[in-house]
Steps between C-alpha positions, in 0.01 A plus 500: 500500500199321650428602859204268550221301339154452643202299387158443648185310410175593664169315512241751376233312698692570821510872418126491421428329834709757689320779317164342594600502867671839517342695216661812362719523811714219355552684169578823684770323702667336197459756219663839462297808401529462122437125518189564711358726229557236232362224724182694577436573131563139392306354789200723429483379139619142542513377862701187406761712321522719809587196711752381238659846500527489880655151481761598239604803704519293819714242319730759339564673831587166661740426213655847525550469876685171441714646220620791714571261787286672763179305498221710648728687739575871513547692282300255282126531546195417292410859419859625445521282187253537215479281191374725223470468123662712231284619210622192309359277776843395630510484880755701696574566866442844652649546847415752772708622792660368712536192277581716197790673682637166622470339154672791323778515763573134423531585128232249404270466199201263479320312223161337558260279312156384613250252364173348610265223407162419650642351822858630526701817476878483459780754501869508430736781600866551418691768690837607371775729618513800267 
């Protein structure tokens, strides 16, 4: 049974402008620990891909917050939700407490997809009752 659906589109140029103003502080506020590692490695090799990565994660977290029906309100927070990739490349959502405890108590399961082009990043999340 579907609990919620969330979608988000993000202007990569807006993320780049915010990063220009705030620097790494912005990434540290939005990304979880594993995401930060990936972002730093990608950004060091390909700065534009680093910004795209940041934009897709920002977008996916917005979509997830909509799908669970909380928006960016406790226990949902930027760093409590990480969008990671399986070895196959498929994205998945990794949650941290207290969001993880809340999510599991609700009996929920999430599916996420992300995509980006030169100017936009988009995400779609479906949350279902297990």
